[in-house]
N, C-alpha and C positions, 0 to 999 in steps of 0.2 A: 480418791475417788470417788469411794463412799460417802464420801463429807459433802461432796455438793451437789449443787443445784445439778439437773441435765439438761437446760436454759445456759448460763450460762459457765458451763464447765469451764472451757477453755482458762477465762476470763481468773477464776476462782483454782481453778493448779495451778498459776501463774500465782496468781498472789502468796497461795497458802510456800510455794519450792521455793521462793524469793525469803521468803520469812525463814525461813528454814535457812538458807542458803545464810545471809545480813545474822546471826548467832554464826556459825562454821565463824566465819568470815572477823565477826571479831570476837570472837573467843582466842586464835588462835596465839596472839601472840604473848597476856598476860598466864595461856596456860606455858608456853614453854620457858616463861619465869621463872614458871612454880613448878613443871618439873626438875630444872635448876638448883633452885632452891633447897626443893627434899626429897631429894636426889625417886630413882625412875621406882623406889619396892612401893615405897610410901603414892608415889603421885599416879601411878596403875588402880591406890587402894583410890583412891578418892573419883576420880573419874570408873569405876565402878559404882562407888558410892554416886556419883552426880547423876550414871546412864539406869539408877535403879525406878526411879519415878516412872519416867516412860515407859519401862516392861514394865512395870505393875498396870498403868494405864493401859494393853494393848491388848488385855480382852477384853475392857469396852467400847475398844472404838473397832476394834480389827476379830473382830470375833473367829478363833478360827471355826472349820463344820456348820458355816451359817447357810441361810438354805436362801443361794439369790434375787434378789427384789421384781417381781414383775414389771415390765414395760410395757405400760402403756402407750401404744400408739393411735392417730385419732383416728378417732368414728371403731374403737373398741366399748364405747357404751352402746351405738347402734348392736355393735353383734351381743352384748350381751341379753 
C-alpha cells in the first residue's frame, strides 16, 4: 500500500494483488511437473533460488523501521 497513490489506493491495490495472483495461478502446473521430474530436495533448492531476487528487493520497497509519511489533510497548507 505504500506504493499506491492515496487517491487511487483501492484500484491500485486490486490491480497489484491480481497481478500477484496471476503468477501464482500460472506457475502451479509447471511447478508440479518440475517437482516430479527433479525430486523434492532439488525442487526445494530451485524454489529458494527463485525467491531470492524478491527477498533481496524487500529492503528497497518495504524498508524496516521507516518513519511513517505525513498525510496531508485538506486545508493543512493554511495551518502551516
